[in-house]
N, C-alpha and C positions, 0 to 999 in steps of 0.2 A: 936408227931408223933405216928401213930398207927402201931406198929411193926407186929401185926397179919395180916396186909394186905400184908406183904412182899412177899408172894407166888404169888401175882398177878403181871404180867408183861403186861403193857398196851402200845399199839401202837397208836399214834396220827398222822394222816396224815394231814399236813398243818400247817404252822408256822405263820399264821396271828393272828389277835386279838382273834378270836374264839378258834383256836387251842392252842395258848399259854396260854390263860386264863384257858382253860380246863386242859391243862397239868400241870400248876402250882397248881391248886386246888387239883389235884390228887396226885402230888408229895409231896405237903406239908402235906398230910395225910399219907404218907409212902408208896404209891404205886410206883413200878418201872416203870417209863414212858420213852418211846423213841419217839421223834418227828421226823418225816420225812418231807422233803420239797424238791421240785424240783429246787428251786432257790439256790443262793450261800449263802444266809443267811436268817434270819427271817424277816418278814415284811408283805408279801402278798401285799394287796393294800395299806398298810401303808408304803410302801417302799419309799426310796429316791434315785433319780438318780443323779449321779455326772458326769459332762462333762469332757473331757480330759483337758480342761482349768481350771478346779476347780470349776465351777459353780455347785450349788446344787439346786435340784428341788423336791418338794413333788409332784410327778407326778400321785399319786393315790388319796387317801382320802385327802381332802383339810383342813378339820377341823372336829370337832365333838362337839355335844351338849349333855347335860345330862338332862333327863326328870324324870327318876324314882329315888326314894330315895336311892336305893342300888347303882345305878351307880353314883349318885352325891357323895356318900361317897367314892366310889372307885376313882373318879377323884380327890377329895380332897387329898387322900393318894398319888396319882401320883404327884400332885402339891407339896406336902410336900417333896417328894423324888427329886424334881427338874427336872423331865422329862416331865412335862406338864405345860403350862402357857396359860392364856387367850390371844386371838388375838384381840388387840384393833385397828382394821383397819377401814378404811372408806369404808363402804359397800353400794352397790347400786343395783338397778334393771334397766336393759336396755331393752327397747322395741323399736318397729319401730317408736314410737312417741317421743323417747328421753330417757334421764336418770333421775331417781329420787332416792334420798338417801334412804337407809334402816334405818328407825328410830326405829326399834324394839329393845327390850331389851334383845334379845337373847345373851347368853354368849357362845362364840365360843372358843373352846380349840384346841391347837395344841401341837405336840411333840416338845421338845426343846433339842438341837438346830435344830432338823429336825424331821419329823414325825416318822421316823424309830427309834428314840431314845426310844420311848415307847415300841416297840416290842423288842428292844435290852434289855431293862430293864426287860420285862416279861420273856425273854429267859435265863436270868442269872441262872446258876446252873442247867439248864435243859440239858439233853443229846439230842443233835440235830444231825441228819444225813442229811446233805445238799447235793445239786446237785444230788438228788436221787428221781426219779419219780416212784412211786409204780404203777405197771401195773396190778397186779392181787393178789387175796387172795386165800388161800387154807386151808381147814380144815384138820388137820392131828393129829391123836392121841389125840383128845380132845382139841387141841390148834390151833392157827392160824399161818400160815407162809405167809409172804409177799414177793413177787417177784418184783424186779424193772425192768425197761426197758432194763438194761444191763444184766439181767439174774441172778443177785445175789439174794439169798434167805436170808430173815431175820426172825428169830423166835426162839423159839415158844412164842406166846403171848396169854394171857388169853382173851383179848378183843382187838378189832380194832375199832377205832373211826375216821371217816373221816370228816375233816372240809374243804375239797377242794370244789370248786364251784360245784353246782348240776350236770352239765354235765360231770364232772370228777369223782364225787362220784357215780353216777348211775351205770356205768359199773363195779365198784368194788362190789357194793351190789347185782347186778342182779343175779349172779349165786347162791346166797345163801339165798336171801329173796326177793320174788316178791313184797311183801307189802312195804318194805322199799324202794326198787328201784323205785316203782311207784311214791312215794312221790317226789323223786329226779327228776324223769322224768317229773312230772307235773310242776316243778318250771320253772319260766320264768326269764331268765337273758339276759340282753342286753349288747352289746359291747360299748366301748367308746374310741374315739381317743383323745390322749393328745399331744399337741404341746408345746414344751419347747423353750423359747426364751431368749436370753441374749442381753443386749444393753450396749454400751460403756458409755452412759450418761443416767441418770434417765429420764423416760418419763414424760412430763408435763401433766399428767392425774390426775384429782382431785378425784381419788378413788384408793383403794387398791384391791378391789375385787368386782365382780358384777355377779349376775345371768343375763344371756343374753337370751332374748326371740326372737332372730333374727338368725335363722339357717344360716350357719352351726354351729355357736357357741352356747354353753349353759352356759359357765362359763369362766370368766377370773380372774386371781389373780396375784398381784405383790408378788411373793414368798418372795422377800427380805424384805417385810414389816412385816413379822411374827417375833415374839420375838426370839432372839438368832441368827438371820441370819445376814450375813454381805456380803460384796463384791458388785459386779456390779448389776445393775437393772435386775432382772430375773423374767420372767412371765411364768405362766402355763395357757394354754388354754385347756378347755375340749369341745369337740363337743357335740351338742345336741344329746339326746339319740336316737330319731327316725332317725335323719340324719346319725348317726353312724351305725345304723342297716341297713339303705338303702345303705350305701357306704362301708360296712364292708370289702368287697373283692375288692374294687377299687385299682388301682395303688397307692401306698403310695405317690408318687410324686404329683399326682393330689389332694389327700387329704391334703397334706402339703400346697400346693399352695392355695387351697380354704380357709383353716382356716387362713392362714397368710394374705391373701388379705382382708378377713372380719375383722380381728383384726386391720390392718392398716387403714382401712376405718373408724372404730369406734374411734380409738385413734389418728389418724393423726400422726402415729409414723414412724420413719425412718426404713430402713432395719435393722434387727438384726445382731449383730456380730457373733452370733452362734444360731443354731436352730436344733431341732431333734424331730422326730415324734415317738410316741409309741402307739400301739394299745392294749388296755385291752380287751381281747376277752370276758371275763365274768366279767363285771364291776358293773352292776346295777341289783339289784334283785327287781322284781315287788312286790308290797305289797301282802302278802298272805291273804287268807280268815280269818275272825275272829276266826273260829273254828280250824284253822291249828295248828299243834303241834309246840312247841318251839324247839324241838329236836326230833331225831329218836333214838330208843333204843329197841333192842330185847335181854332181859337178858338170854334167853335160848341159843342163839347163842353167846352172847358176842359181838354184832355187833351194831354199832350206827353211828350217824352223827349229826353234828351241823353246824351252819353257818348263815350268814345274809339272805341267800336265803330262810330260814325257817321262819324268823321273819320280814324281811323288811330291805332294804339296808342302814343301818346306822351302825356306829361303835358301838354304844350302843346295837343295835340289835345283832351284832356278839358276843359281850361280854355276853349278856343275854343268848343267845343260848348255848354258851360254858359252862357257869356256871350252867345252868339248867341241861345239860347232865352230868356234873361232879357230881351233887347231886344224880342223878339216878345211876351212876356207883358206887359211894361210898356206897349207900344203898345196891346195889347188892354185893359188896365186903364184906360188913358187914355181910350180911346174910350168905354168903358162909363161912366166918370165923367162924360164930356162929355154923354152921352145923359141922365144923371140930372139934369143942371143946366139 
């Protein structure tokens, strides 16, 4: 631990993969880090939904893959800690012409016993302020003060790092940095409807998950087929990205009906014993240009941002962005510490 960093107090907005990876990297080097999130706990799109009947659903990210050596090493560490395991499911692709099995050698990973187990693991020993939506930032006496929607002020911080979705990050940055705010303004994010279904008896469907190319559906998964899960047959349905965009503001009842009707037609399933619809307003990030930065950072202001919207909509992308920003912030803190000595 680098005690000479102790004068720096860092605010991280967002407790998803990007924010928690960033916060852990900074805290492990001795910086005083506070993480803010509007939800009741950490997770972001890695969250897990529990029904009143006790069913659990990974209603955001369904799995993740590892492509870069650094992330492969990180995933191995998570597996060793028992919070991640490979999902050995039966995967398929469904088109208008029928279903074909996915025979690729892709290794899919999931949190165990639920996706949120990974973010719970990352958040251990971090100082989290939950159920708090940060509405604005103010520069005062050389530091930053954060104000939440309830009017409470938090500060002072040496730096503020937002890992919230681009449309939520942009208004925080705009009053202080036109250049950083423009990057967030240019990001394209699409919504996604998620329908969660529970059945009294397992469906006689010879697959556990499928990419669906027949709108309104884009993905279906037997959540209970993932390692560490138990209980009744639970399914997660994600709507197609363009369909979600086109129907983003439709009556939820009509969206629910359209998705359920499509699923039952595909699977010849009975009516579910329980169902619930969730809308992720900022679910998918469009692939950025090759020249786009992995993170945003202004060392003069002590203001930055990270997230999958900067790198591409994958769990690995979110992790890479958060870790890259942590490196820049640590360099900045190191230089500031050197100047003081």
